[in-house]
LUMFI-600395 format. One record per residue (C-alpha): residue in one letter; x, y, z. Coordinates in steps of 0.001 Angstrom, whole numbers. Last residue first. Example, Ala and Ser with C-alpha at 12.3 -4.5 7.8 and 13.67 -1.06 7.14 Angstrom:
   r        c1        c2        c3
   S     13670     -1060      7140
   A     12300     -4500      7800
//
This chain:
   r        c1        c2        c3
   P    -13435     -8928    -23002
   P    -10260     -7259    -21665
   E    -10738     -3746    -20265
   S     -8945     -1049    -22210
   T     -5549       657    -22434
   G     -4226     -1161    -19411
   F     -3183      -691    -15806
   V     -3096     -3437    -13164
   E     -2295     -6084    -15747
   I     -2576     -9794    -15050
   R        22    -11715    -17054
   R       356    -14380    -14337
   S      3986    -13323    -13749
   Q      2793     -9718    -13727
   L       310    -10429    -10951
   A      3025    -12097     -8875
   R      5313     -9122     -9489
   H      2541     -6802     -8335
   V      2040     -8824     -5152
   I      5779     -8763     -4428
   I      5958     -4981     -4809
   F      2769     -4928     -2757
   L      4526     -6504       196
   Y      7325     -3932        14
   Y      4891     -1033       301
   T      2938     -2786      3033
   A      6156     -3290      5005
   L      6661       483      4899
   F      3136      1041      6198
   W      3642     -1491      8989
   L      6936       154      9968
   L      5258      3557     10052
   R      2436      2155     12161
   M      4909       561     14567
   I      6830      3831     14874
   T      3674      5858     15495
   S      2303      3678     18292
   D      4020      5622     21057
   G      3177      4384     24547
   T      6057      2013     24929
   G      5820       107     28193
   P      5796     -3327     26680
   W      7842     -3753     23499
   M      6562     -6703     21463
   S      3038     -6680     22898
   R      2902     -2885     22752
   G      4004     -2920     19117
   I      1397     -5511     18167
   P     -1254     -3468     19970
   P      -179      -311     18058
   A       177     -2038     14651
   A     -3289     -3579     14465
   F     -5491      -477     14150
   W     -3602      1611     11589
   G     -2137     -1566     10156
   A     -5574     -2851      9209
   A     -6214       454      7454
   L     -2961        84      5503
   V     -3838     -3492      4555
   V     -7338     -2472      3462
   L     -6026       478      1432
   V     -3482     -1694      -383
   A     -6205     -4303     -1016
   A     -8396     -1618     -2601
   F     -5374      -719     -4718
   Y     -5060     -4262     -6065
   L     -8810     -4703     -6466
   R     -8983     -1549     -8582
   G     -5943     -2718    -10503
   A     -7478     -6116    -11212
   R    -10539     -4292    -12553
   R     -8308     -2192    -14787
   L     -6991      1284    -14033
   K     -6843      3138    -17277
   L     -3884      3956    -19451
   G     -3526      6502    -22202
   G      -450      5486    -24194
   R      1881      2593    -23472
   H      5566      2435    -22540
   L      4824      3804    -19079
   Y      3220       582    -17828
   H      5793      -537    -15261
   M      6000      3000    -13861
   R      2319      2785    -12924
   T      3130       210    -10252
   R      5867      2321     -8720
   F      3777      5476     -8966
   W       693      3931     -7344
   V      2657      2116     -4622
   M      4543      5353     -3889
   G      1346      7376     -3769
   I      -299      4935     -1382
   I      2873      5007       734
   F      2813      8828       864
   V      -828      8791      1935
   A        20      6335      4716
   T      3032      8433      5774
   I       943     11600      5957
   V     -1652      9786      8052
   S      1027      8413     10383
   A      2620     11844     10841
   L      -836     13275     11610
   D     -1373     10559     14191
   Q      1915     11452     15872
   A      1019     15168     15827
   R     -2208     14415     17656
   M     -5511     15085     15956
//
């Protein structure tokens, strides 16, 4: 694995952790929390968007800046944009009273 790819993998894992911690922070006032069905879908979507960025960001970067051979910067930008996108997604879920974490599954 190239060093650039390793940096991208570390960044992707870091972003997943940041999305998890930021989302979980909104539910700290409650006791033992479990990931609800909506939460499982939410984090599955995070993984899908990050995986899409792994493959889509390099060609997008080359089309925007021809002659650049390094895809790491575009991947890092995609991963950062994913973090901010899922802040908006979580706020949309909250506005609809859909919880990502909860004490039990609703009936």
